[in-house]
N, C-alpha and C positions, 0 to 999 in steps of 0.2 A: 376765486376769480379765475376765469378761463382765458385762453388766448383768443383774441379778437382779430379779425382780418386786418384791422388797422395796426396791429402789432408787427406785421411782417415788414413794412418799410423800416421800422425801428430796428428790427433784427439786422437788416442789411446796413443800416447806418452805423450800428455798433461794430459790425465787421469792418467797415471802411475806416472807422476811427482806430480800431486795433491795428489795422494794416499800416496806417500812417505812422503809428507809434512803433511798429514792429519791424518793418522791412521796406526797402526800396526795390527789391528784386521782383521784377514783373512776373517771372515764372512762378516764384513762390507765392506771390499774391493770388495768381490764378488758381494755384493748388488749394490755397486757403478758401477761396470763394466756392470752389467746387465741393470742398469738404463741408462747408457750412450749409450748402444747398442739400447735401445728403442728410445732415442732421435735422434740418427743418422738415424734410420730406418724411422722416420717421418720427417726428415729435408727436407726443400725445397732446393734442390741442384741447383736451378736456381739462388739463391741468393749468397751472398758472404760467404766465409768460416767463417767470423766473426758472421754472423747470426746463423749458425749451432752451433758454439762453445758457443755462448751465452746461448742457452738452455741446452747444455751439462753441462756447469759449474754451471748453476742454479741447475740442478739435483744433481751434485756432492755435492754442499753445503747443499742442502736439506737432502740428505741421511746422510752426515757426521754430520749435525747439527751445523756446524761452518765453518768459513773461513779458509781453509787449508794453505793459504799464509800469514796470519796475522803476524806471528813471523818473517818469512823471509823478509817481507816488512820492518818491523821495523829494522831488522839487517842491511839491505842494505841502508836504510836512514842514519843510524848511521855511517856506513863505508864510504859512499859517503861524508858525512858532514866533515869527517876528511880531505878530499882532497879539500874541497871547498875554504878555504882561499888561498891556493897556486894557484889553478887554476883561481880563481877570479883575483888575482893580475897579473897572467900571461896574461889573456885576456885584462885587462885594460891597461897593459903596452905594448901591441903589436902594430904593425903598423896600423892594422885595427881591432879595438876591436870587431866590429860587426861580421866580418868574423871569427875571432878566437872563439868568443862565439858560433857562429852557428856550427862550427866544433866540439866544445866540446859537444854541445847539441846532435849532431848526434852520437858522440862517446858514450854518455850515453845511447843511445837507445839499446845498446847490453845487458843491464841489463833486461833480460826477462826470468822469470822462467816458462813461458809457453812453452819455447823451450829448454832452457839450465838449468842446475842444479847448476852450479857454475861459477862465473865470476871473473877474476882478473882485477879489475877496473883500477888500475894504468897502467898495461901492455896494456890494451885495449885503454886507452886514448893516450898513447905514439904511438901506431900503427896508430890511427886515425889522429893524428897530422902530422904524416909523410906520410901517404898514400894520394892518390888522391881522390877527390870526383868524382865518376863516372858520375853522372848526376849533373852538376854544373850550376844552374841558379842564381848564387849569384848576378851578376850584376842587373838582373831584381828584385831580392829580395831587394837589397839595395834601388833601385829606388822606389819600392812599399812601403817600410817602410817609406821613406821620404815623399812620396806623398799620403799616405793613408788618406782618409777623414773619420774621426771617430776613434773609439777605435780599437786597435789590439786585437783580440781574440786568445789566445794561448791555444790550446787543448793539455793538458798534457797526458802523456802515463803511464809510470810505476813508482812505488816507487823506490827510489834510483836514478833513472834517473832524477827525478824531481829536484834534487840538481843541476845537470848540466843545466837544464832548467832555474834555477834561474839566472845563469850567463848571459844567453842570455836575459832574461827578464830585468835584471839590465842594460844591454847594451842598450836595447831599451829605457828604462827610461832615460838613460843618453843622448839619442838623443831627449828627449822631448816628447816621445810617451807614451800615456796612454795605459796600458796593462790590460786586464781582463783574468785571468787564469781559465779554466774550468777543473774540475776533475770529476770523476765518482760519481754518487749519491749513490752507494752501492758497496760492494766488488765484484770483478770479477778478476780472476787470480791475478797478482801482480800489477794491475792498481792502480794509485794514487787516493786517496780519500781526503776529507778535512783534515783528520787527518795527512795524509802524507804531504800535502801542508804546514800544520802548523809545522811539524817536520823539513821541509826543509827551514823554514823561509819565505816562499812565502807569507803567509798571512800578514806579516809585511811590505811588499814592494808594494803590489798592491791588487786590489779587486780579490777575488777568489769566484767562483760560482760552485755549482755542477750541473750536467746536468740532474739530476732526473732519471738516468738510471743505470742499472747494466749490460748493454750490452757491449760486446767486440767491440772496435772501437766506432764510433759515428753514430748510426742508428737513424737519425733525427726523424722519426715518433714515435720512442719509447723513446724520451727524453721529458722533461717537457716543457710546454708552455712558462714558464719564460726563460728557456735556449734558446728555439728557437727564442725568440725575441732578446736576446743578440746576437745570431748568425746572424740573419737578419740585425741587426743594425751595425754590425762590418764592418769597412772599409777594414779590411784585416784579414785573418785567417792564423795562423801558426799551422800546424797540425803535431804533433809528433807521430811517430810509424807506424808500418805496418798495425795494425788493423784500425786506422783512415784512412790510405791510401785506404784500401780495401773498406771501407764503404762510403767514400766521393769522390772517384775517378771520379764519373760522375756528381758531383755537379757543378752547374753554379754559381761559387762564386770565389772571389779573394782569392785563397788558395795557400800556399806553403807547400809542404810535406817535412819534415825532418825525415829521418829514414835510417836504414840499412836493406837491403833485406836479410831476414834470412831464407827464404825457397825457394826451387827449383821452385815452381809454380809461385811465385811472380817474382823471378829473370828471369824466362823464359818469362813471360808476358812483362817484362821491356826490355828484350834483353840484360841483364847484368849478369856478374858473381855473384855467391852466395857471400854474405857478402859485396856487393857493398854499398858505402855510397852515399846518394842522398840528394840534395837540389833541389827539383823539383817543377817547376811552374805548377799549374793545367792547363789543356789544354782547359777548357770550359769557359774561361773568355768571 
C-alpha cells in the first residue's frame, strides 16, 4: 500500500494532535511543523503511509524532547481497565467466547490518538457489538486458531486498546493455545509498549516481547533480529490495527488482520465504507 495524496492532510492532522498533547509553546510548535515538512518532503511515497509517519513522529519526539502521548496512553489504559472485568465476563459467558472476544478486540481498535482526540469507550463497544463485521473471515480464523502449528503471535496496536486485546488473548489461552504478544520497542504515537502491556495485565498471562522498533505498524526490516525470529517461528499471526495492516499486507504469512478502517484511503482500497470493522484473512498464504 502506497502513500496517496489524500494521506497528506492526515499527516498534518497527526502533527497537530501530537502538538496539542505535547506543548503549548508556539515557537516549539513552529519548529515541529517545519521539521515535519522536511520529513514529508524526503519521504518515499512508494512505500506505505506508516513508513512516512514513522520518520515524521521521530522528528516530533526529537524536537519536543519527550513522548507527547505518554500521559494520554496511561489515562486510556486506566479507563479501559475499568471496563475489563465486565467485558471479560461477557465474552466468557457468550455462546462463542472466541467470536465475542474478537469483536471486542476490533472494537478497541477505535482508541487511536493518531486520528481521534477523544473516544467514548463504552459507546464504541456497544456499537461494535451490535454492528456487522464488514469483512468477516471468522470461520477461517477459528479453524486457523485450532490448527495452528506453533505459537500464536499477537501484534498489539494501541495503549488502552491492549486491554481489549487481553480478553481475546485469554480466550485463546482457554482454547489451549500459547500466545506471544509483541509491542513496540519504543514510543510512537499511542502504540503499546512493554509498560502498557504491564498496565493491562498482559505480562501476567503470557510472554510479551518488544519488536525492537519505534516504527508505525510492523516494518519487518526495521525490527530486531530477535523479533523477526519470533515472527518466522509463529504458526499464526494476529495483527491488530491499521498500521500493521498497511505494513504487513503483502507478507506471505498466516495472518489475520483485526481492525477498523479509520481513513478514506484504506477504506477505498478495501472497497468498504469508512469505519468498517474487519476480521480479514491475509491473501498471500
